[in-house]
C-alpha positions in Angstrom: 98.2 95.8 93.4 95.4 95.2 95.9 93.4 97.6 98.1 91.3 96.0 100.9 91.8 92.6 99.2 90.4 93.9 95.8 92.7 93.9 92.8 93.0 97.4 91.4 95.7 96.8 88.8 96.2 93.9 86.4 98.7 91.2 87.3 102.2 92.0 85.9 101.7 95.8 86.1 104.4 97.6 88.1 102.8 100.2 90.3 104.5 103.2 92.0 102.1 104.6 94.7 103.4 107.7 96.6 101.5 108.5 99.8 102.0 112.2 99.5 102.6 114.7 96.7 105.4 117.2 97.1 104.3 120.8 96.8 106.0 124.1 97.3 104.8 125.6 100.6 103.6 128.8 98.9 101.2 126.7 96.9 99.5 125.2 100.0 96.5 127.4 101.0 94.9 125.0 103.4 95.3 121.6 105.2 92.1 119.6 105.7 92.2 117.3 108.7 89.7 115.4 110.9 90.3 118.1 113.5 89.4 121.0 111.1 90.7 123.1 108.3 93.9 125.2 108.7 93.8 128.2 106.4 97.3 129.4 105.3 99.0 126.8 107.5 102.0 127.7 109.6 104.0 125.5 111.9 102.3 127.2 114.9 98.7 126.7 113.4 99.5 123.0 112.7 100.8 122.3 116.2 97.8 124.1 117.7 95.3 122.0 115.7 97.1 118.8 116.4 97.1 119.5 120.2 93.4 120.4 120.3 
């Protein structure tokens, strides 16, 4: 496996790399984004932040 053309795992090693973890919604207390931090995220708060 390579990252920015640098080997980060030995040859012959199988790698399973998930982009996102799955978490129960009640366990998510904030989402950190370039546009800011959303405390206790809701669909409405997420849409508002993305549009700003």
